[in-house]
N, C-alpha and C positions, 0 to 999 in steps of 0.2 A: 455148200453148207458152211465151209470155213468163212466165207465172205459174210454170211448172215450173222454168224457169231461175232465177228469183228464189229459189225454195225450195232448189234445189240449191246456189246460191251462198251462201245463209244457212247451210246445213248445213256447207258447206266452211269458212266463216269460223269457225263455232263449233268445229269439229274442230281447226282451227289454234290457236285460243285455248286449248283444253283441252290439246293436246299441248305447246304452249309453256309453259303453267303447270306441267305435270308435269315437264318438262325442267328448269325453274328450281328446283323443289323438290329434285331430286337434286343440283344444283350447290350448293345452299345448305347441304348437310350430311347429307342422308339421314336415317338413324335417329338420334333424339335422346331402367358400372358399373366361424465365430466366433460369439458370442452377440449380435452387434450388426450391424445393417444400416444403412449410411450411403451416401447418393448425393448428388451435387451437379450432375449433368449431365442433359441431356435424354435421352429414351428413344432407344436405338439410335444413340448419338453415335459414329459412326465413318465413315470414308470409304465412300461408296456406301450408307450406311444411310438409314433413313427420314428422319432429321432431321440437318441439318448444323450447326445452331446453335440456341442457346436461343431459345425463342419460337415454334417451329414444332412444334405438338403432333400427336399421332397422329390427331386428329379433324379436321385441316385438309384432308382429302381426301374425295372422294366416298364416302359410305356409312359413314365411320368405320371403325375397325379391328375393332370388337367386335360387329357385326351387331345382331340384334333385341334381345338382352339388354341391350345398351348398357353403358356403363362407369359413368357417373354418372347420378344422378337429375336432374341439372340444378340441384339445390339448392346454392346458394353459402352458405357459412358466413361470418359476420363474423370478423374477426381475433381477437376475444375468445371465440369459441365453441369448444366441444369436439366432435370427431367421435367417435362411439362407435356402431359398427354391426358386424353379423356378415354376411359374404358368403361363400358356398361353404364354410362351416365355419371361416372365419378371422375372429376378432374384432379389429377395428382400433380403437384409441383413440389419437387425436392431438390436440394443441393447438399453437397458434402461440406462439413465444416471440420477442417483438419485440427484446429485448436481443441475442440471438444470431442473430436473423433466420433461425430454423429451426423446423421442425415436428418435435416430439418426442412419443414415445409408445411403445406396444407393439402387437405383433401376436401373437395367441394362437390355437392350435388348440383349437376347442371340440368336436371330434369324438372318437370312439374309435379313429380310424385316422390314419395318418400323412398329412399334407397335403404333396403334392409341389410343389416350386418356388414357394413363397410369396414374394410381393414386394409392394411398396407404391408407389403413385404419388400425387402431389399435383398438382392443376391450379389455377393461380392465376387470378384474375379478369382479368389482363392477357394471358392466353393462354399463358403460360409453363407448361411441364410439368416437374415435378421427379421424378426417378426413371426407371425403377423401381429399387428397391433390389436388391442382389444376391440372386438366388433362393436360397432355403434350404428344406430339408425340415423340417417341424415335426412331432414326435411328438405323440401324444395328450396334451392338456393343456399342451404346451410353449409357452412365451412368450419372445419376443425383443424387445429394444429396437429402436426405429426412430428414425432422425434423418435428416431431409432438409433441407439448408441451401440457401438461395437468395442470389444476389447482387442480386436485384431488390428494390426497396423501393416501387415504384409499383403496388401492388395493394391492394385493399380487401376482397377476399373470396377464398375458396378452396373446393375440394372435394377429397375423397380417396377412395381405395378400395384394398382388398387384391385381389391376383390370385392364383389358385391353379392349378397345372398348366401344361401346355404349350399348351392349346387357345386361350388368350387371345392368345398372341403367335406362333402358328405351330407348326411341327413341331420335332422333336428336333434338327434340324440347327441351330437357333438356340441350343441349349443353350450357355451360357457366354459369349454375346456381350456380356453386361452386366458380366462379371467384370473 
């Protein structure tokens, strides 16, 4: 009888450790992607919005906002590196300009169809999120200038991504909230 109790106690302790470990993983972050668009504020910067001040990004809560696909690859670029990537048909090319303390480049539709609500975000290594830029529809082959300015100077890396459509930030009810 004593032997069975020890086995059950051991199993119970092991289950508690496993459950505790899984719970901590979720709290740590869950899943870990006019002719000019310019933004200087954090995403959803408004009363009652997701973020009330610079420095609180969309990924600061359980599970992140973008599910399994994720927003970023987790790869941080150095300040002198260029971002050049296509995502969901939108090619984003960005570089950091230290003199103006801004990220400048273009976003281009690489598909044969109109891309709806294209916008750009930059995530700084210090946790600050820039953008998104004002959503704009891009016709086939259309290219727009992008400029995201920051007031922060205490970062040494960054990541960026274009977003397309309404699926990445909710429903049509949110249309225009960044305007």
